[in-house]
C-alpha positions in Angstrom: 107.3 123.2 96.2 105.8 124.8 99.2 106.1 128.5 100.1 109.5 129.0 101.7 108.2 131.6 104.1 105.5 129.2 105.4 108.2 126.5 105.9 110.5 128.9 107.8 107.5 129.7 110.1 107.0 126.0 110.9 110.8 125.6 111.5 110.6 128.3 114.2 108.1 126.2 116.1 110.4 123.2 115.9 113.2 125.2 117.4 111.1 126.1 120.4 110.5 122.4 121.1 114.1 121.3 120.5 115.5 123.8 123.1 114.6 121.3 125.9 117.2 118.8 124.6 120.2 118.8 127.0 122.4 116.9 124.6 123.0 114.4 127.5 123.4 111.4 125.2 121.0 109.1 126.9 119.4 108.4 123.5 122.8 107.1 122.3 122.7 104.0 124.5 119.2 102.9 123.3 119.4 103.9 119.6 119.4 100.8 117.3 120.9 102.9 114.5 123.8 104.1 116.6 124.3 100.5 117.8 124.8 99.6 114.1 126.8 102.6 112.8 128.3 104.3 115.9 127.8 107.6 114.1 126.7 110.6 116.1 124.6 111.8 113.1 122.4 108.7 113.4 121.4 109.2 117.0 118.6 111.5 118.1 120.9 114.1 119.7 122.7 114.5 116.3 119.5 114.7 114.3 118.0 117.3 116.7 121.1 119.4 116.1 120.5 119.1 112.4 116.8 120.1 112.8 117.9 123.0 114.9 119.8 124.4 112.0 117.3 123.1 109.4 116.4 126.6 108.0 120.0 127.1 106.8 120.7 123.4 105.8 117.4 123.1 103.9 118.4 125.9 101.4 122.0 124.7 101.2 121.6 121.0 100.7 118.0 119.7 101.1 118.8 116.2 99.7 121.4 115.7 102.4 119.0 116.8 105.1 116.4 114.4 103.8 118.9 111.5 103.8 120.0 112.2 107.4 116.4 112.4 108.7 115.5 109.3 106.8 118.2 107.3 108.7 115.9 106.8 111.6 113.6 103.9 112.5 111.2 106.1 114.4 111.2 103.4 117.1 110.8 105.9 119.9 113.5 104.5 122.1 115.1 107.9 122.4 111.9 109.6 123.4 111.1 106.9 125.9 114.4 107.4 127.6 114.7 111.2 127.3 115.0 112.7 130.8 113.8 116.1 129.5 110.7 114.7 128.0 111.4 116.0 124.5 108.8 114.8 122.0 111.4 113.6 119.6 109.1 111.6 117.3 106.8 114.5 116.8 109.7 116.7 115.9 111.2 114.2 113.4 107.8 113.6 111.8 107.2 117.3 111.3 110.8 117.9 110.1 110.3 115.2 107.5 107.1 116.9 106.3 108.9 120.3 106.1 111.8 118.8 104.1 109.5 117.0 101.6 107.3 120.0 101.3 110.4 121.8 100.1 111.8 119.0 97.9 108.6 117.4 96.8 107.8 113.6 97.0 109.2 111.2 94.5 106.7 110.0 91.8 106.8 106.5 93.3 105.9 107.7 96.8 103.1 110.0 95.4 101.6 107.0 93.5 101.8 104.8 96.6 100.6 107.2 99.2 98.1 109.3 97.3 96.6 106.8 94.8 97.1 103.2 96.0 96.8 103.5 99.7 94.2 106.3 99.5 91.8 104.2 97.4 91.1 100.9 99.1 89.2 99.4 96.2 92.1 100.1 93.8 94.5 98.7 96.4 92.4 95.6 96.7 92.4 95.1 92.9 96.2 95.5 92.8 96.6 92.8 95.5 94.3 90.4 93.7 96.4 90.8 90.5 99.6 90.6 92.4 98.9 87.4 94.2 99.1 85.0 91.2 102.0 87.0 89.7 103.9 86.7 93.0 103.7 82.9 92.8 105.6 83.1 89.5 108.3 85.6 90.7 108.9 84.2 94.1 110.1 80.7 95.0 109.8 78.8 98.3 113.0 78.8 100.3 112.3 75.7 102.3 112.7 77.4 105.7 110.7 76.9 108.9 109.1 80.3 108.3 107.7 79.1 105.0 108.9 82.2 103.3 109.8 82.8 99.7 112.4 84.8 97.9 113.0 86.1 94.4 116.4 85.7 92.6 114.8 87.6 89.7 114.0 90.6 91.8 117.2 90.6 93.8 118.5 93.8 92.2 115.3 95.6 93.5 114.5 94.0 96.8 117.7 92.2 97.8 117.8 88.8 99.4 114.6 89.2 101.3 112.6 86.3 102.7 108.9 87.1 102.9 105.6 85.3 103.1 103.7 84.5 100.0 100.7 86.7 99.3 97.5 84.9 100.4 95.2 83.7 97.6 92.2 85.5 99.2 92.5 88.6 101.4 90.4 89.0 104.5 87.8 91.4 103.0 87.1 89.0 100.2 86.6 86.1 102.7 84.5 88.0 105.2 83.1 91.1 103.5 81.6 93.9 105.5 80.5 93.2 109.0 78.0 95.0 111.2 76.8 92.5 113.7 74.1 93.4 116.3 75.2 93.4 119.9 74.8 90.0 121.5 72.7 90.0 124.6 73.5 93.7 125.1 77.2 92.9 125.2 80.2 94.6 123.7 80.5 95.8 120.1 83.9 96.7 118.5 85.1 98.2 115.3 87.7 95.8 114.1 90.5 97.5 112.1 92.7 94.7 110.7 95.1 97.2 109.0 96.5 96.8 105.5 98.8 93.9 106.7 96.0 92.1 108.5 93.6 92.4 105.6 96.0 91.6 102.7 99.0 89.7 104.1 98.6 88.1 107.5 95.1 87.0 106.9 95.3 84.0 109.2 96.2 86.4 112.1 93.2 88.6 111.3 90.9 85.5 111.2 92.3 84.4 114.6 91.1 87.8 115.9 87.6 87.3 114.6 87.6 83.8 116.1 88.4 85.2 119.5 85.7 87.9 119.2 83.1 85.3 118.3 84.1 83.0 121.1 83.7 85.9 123.6 80.3 87.1 122.1 81.8 90.4 120.9 79.8 91.9 118.0 82.0 93.2 115.2 81.8 96.1 112.7 84.4 95.9 109.9 84.5 97.7 106.5 86.2 96.4 103.5 86.7 100.1 102.5 89.0 101.0 105.4 91.9 103.1 104.2 95.5 102.8 105.5 96.0 104.2 109.1 98.5 106.6 107.7 101.7 105.7 109.4 103.6 105.1 106.1 102.7 108.5 104.8 103.3 110.4 108.1 106.7 108.8 108.6 107.6 109.8 105.0 106.5 113.4 105.5 103.3 113.2 103.4 100.8 115.0 105.6 98.4 115.5 102.6 98.1 111.7 102.1 97.5 111.2 105.8 94.5 113.6 105.7 93.1 111.7 102.7 93.1 108.4 104.6 91.8 110.1 107.7 88.8 111.6 105.9 87.9 108.1 104.5 88.2 106.3 107.8 86.3 108.9 109.8 83.5 108.8 107.2 83.2 105.0 107.7 83.4 105.2 111.5 81.4 108.3 112.2 77.9 106.8 112.3 78.8 103.5 113.9 78.0 102.6 117.5 81.0 100.7 119.0 82.6 100.5 122.5 86.2 100.1 121.2 88.1 100.1 118.0 90.5 97.2 118.1 93.5 96.5 115.9 96.1 93.7 115.8 98.8 96.1 114.7 100.7 98.1 117.2 101.7 100.7 114.6 98.0 101.2 113.6 97.0 101.5 117.2 99.7 104.1 117.9 98.8 106.1 114.8 95.1 106.2 115.6 95.7 107.3 119.2 98.5 109.7 118.6 98.2 111.1 115.1 94.6 110.9 114.0 93.5 113.8 116.3 96.6 115.9 115.3 95.9 115.6 111.6 92.1 115.8 112.0 92.7 119.4 113.0 93.7 120.1 109.4 90.2 119.0 108.3 87.8 120.8 110.7 86.6 120.8 114.3 84.0 118.1 113.7 86.7 115.7 112.3 89.0 116.6 115.3 86.4 115.8 117.9 85.5 112.5 116.1 89.1 111.5 115.8 89.7 112.4 119.5 86.8 110.2 120.5 88.0 107.3 118.4 91.5 107.7 119.8 90.1 107.3 123.4 88.4 104.0 122.2 91.4 102.6 120.4 93.0 99.5 121.8 95.6 96.9 120.7 93.9 93.5 120.4 96.0 91.9 123.2 95.2 94.8 125.5 91.5 94.4 124.7 91.4 90.6 125.2 93.3 90.8 128.6 92.0 94.1 130.1 88.4 94.1 128.8 87.5 90.5 128.1 89.4 89.3 131.2 91.5 86.6 129.7 94.5 85.6 131.9 97.4 83.3 132.1 97.0 79.6 132.8 99.4 76.9 134.1 101.3 75.4 131.2 101.1 71.7 130.5 104.1 69.5 131.1 104.7 69.2 127.3 104.1 72.9 126.6 106.0 74.5 123.7 108.4 77.3 124.6 107.4 80.7 123.2 109.1 84.1 123.6 107.9 87.6 122.8 109.3 90.6 120.9 108.0 94.0 122.0 106.8 96.1 119.1 108.3 99.6 119.5 105.1 101.5 118.8 103.2 99.2 121.2 105.6 99.1 124.1 107.3 102.5 123.9 104.5 104.4 122.3 101.4 103.0 124.1 102.9 101.3 127.1 101.4 97.9 126.3 103.8 95.1 127.3 102.3 92.9 130.0 99.1 92.1 128.1 100.7 90.2 125.1 102.7 88.1 127.6 99.6 87.4 129.6 97.8 86.3 126.4 100.6 84.0 125.3 100.2 82.2 128.7 96.4 81.9 128.3 97.1 78.9 126.1 98.3 76.0 128.4 100.0 74.4 125.4 102.7 77.1 125.6 105.4 77.9 128.1 106.6 81.5 128.1 110.3 82.4 128.3 111.6 86.0 128.2 114.3 86.8 125.7 117.2 89.2 126.3 116.5 92.8 125.1 112.9 92.0 124.3 112.0 95.6 123.8 114.9 96.5 121.5 113.9 97.4 117.9 114.0 94.6 115.4 115.2 96.9 112.6 112.1 97.1 110.5 111.0 100.7 110.9 108.3 100.5 108.3 109.7 102.0 105.1 113.2 102.2 106.7 113.8 98.6 105.7 112.9 99.4 102.1 115.5 102.1 101.7 118.2 100.9 104.2 117.9 97.1 104.0 121.5 96.4 104.9 121.2 98.4 108.1 117.8 96.9 108.8 119.2 93.4 108.5 122.2 94.2 110.7 119.9 95.5 113.5 117.6 92.5 112.9 120.5 90.1 113.4 120.9 91.2 117.0 117.2 90.5 117.6 117.6 87.1 115.9 120.5 86.2 118.1 118.4 87.0 121.2 115.5 84.9 119.9 117.6 81.9 119.2 119.5 82.2 122.5 116.1 82.0 124.3 115.7 78.4 123.0 112.1 79.1 122.2 110.5 77.3 119.3 108.2 80.2 118.5 108.6 84.0 118.7 105.5 86.1 119.0 105.1 89.8 118.0 102.0 92.0 118.1 102.8 93.9 115.0 102.7 92.5 111.4 105.7 94.7 110.3 107.8 93.2 113.1 106.5 89.7 112.2 107.7 90.3 108.6 111.1 91.5 109.8 111.6 88.5 112.2 110.6 86.0 109.5 113.2 87.6 107.2 116.1 87.5 109.6 115.3 84.0 110.9 114.9 82.6 107.4 118.1 84.2 106.3 119.9 82.3 109.1 118.0 79.0 108.4 116.7 79.0 111.9 113.9 76.6 113.0 112.0 79.3 115.0 108.6 80.2 113.7 106.8 83.6 114.0 103.2 84.1 115.2 101.0 86.8 116.6 99.9 86.4 120.3 96.3 86.3 119.2 97.0 83.3 116.9 98.5 81.4 119.9 95.5 82.2 122.1 93.0 81.3 119.4 94.5 77.8 119.1 93.1 77.1 122.6 89.5 77.9 121.7 
């Protein structure tokens, strides 16, 4: 348990940042949690009021405080619509770290954040062991999404529909890459993220196919650690620093023009949180992280803005595709036209806009693990908008969103399939 005096000091800095909140309620209209529960305590305004009185509440009932702060998807809708410009996400992240510094992390979270995710080689071994076991525990559910579920594990994971683990992860297929620049052209550091390396391998391979087509040299390490967003959102700043040290060590001596990732959450973390947490290491780490943040790009942004790929006229028999905006990508980084442009770069597809494209899908990273019923309820609204678009495919530029969309679509036995925009563009090459 952290020193109480130190925590109180940190709480005082939060109060100084909260004072700008006018309690106007603009956040209420855009909050997916409030849309599901209609409870004031679940909206940003209510949580900020809680944080404002955190010093007293923390001593009186720390578990209740942790529960209330945990009932947030961290989608950023409130911050994006705040007329006062309150940095709500930063406040919530720090409040969670303060609370868990006081309470302590659960043994399971400690094991995941500080052992598994902090040690890429151990994580890789675990996934190799887990893949054949998953084929025993999970059964195909015969849906268009080609997902599986597990009646045996229903008491633990509920009625989830997920993709099977791939037989071979990306790092095992490709290994380490450090290609020379081609004809003096571009070189990138490709950061596939945990999901791209170990789960959506086909999506990560599509990225590599695109880079090769456009003569982009690639650096990629099989030892990349997690970007840190699961730890940060759970209040584990110590774990975040562990991952950051590892990733900065791998990237520090590499010459690259951009660091590119197919995960909106990873991109947002690298741009926003890597420099902030690198301060906790030393000045050298901070300046390196700051430089990397400037070079960080979402893969759709890189392909459209840097490589110059643009929309084409769709063929007469083109397949209708719609797009879901990842919260971290749209609200955090302002990337929203590029994924749509990329989808239209394949003439085999015709783009249609869905209603409420930028509304949260309900995943929220670890939120869906601890609040699955709420996550599914929020996801149902997104599913309805997808189906009503009459598109045959829905694209999302975030693997976590892809997982959530596959779950809600499979649960409803819908025929819509889920892809990353890069996969659709890569099909045309």
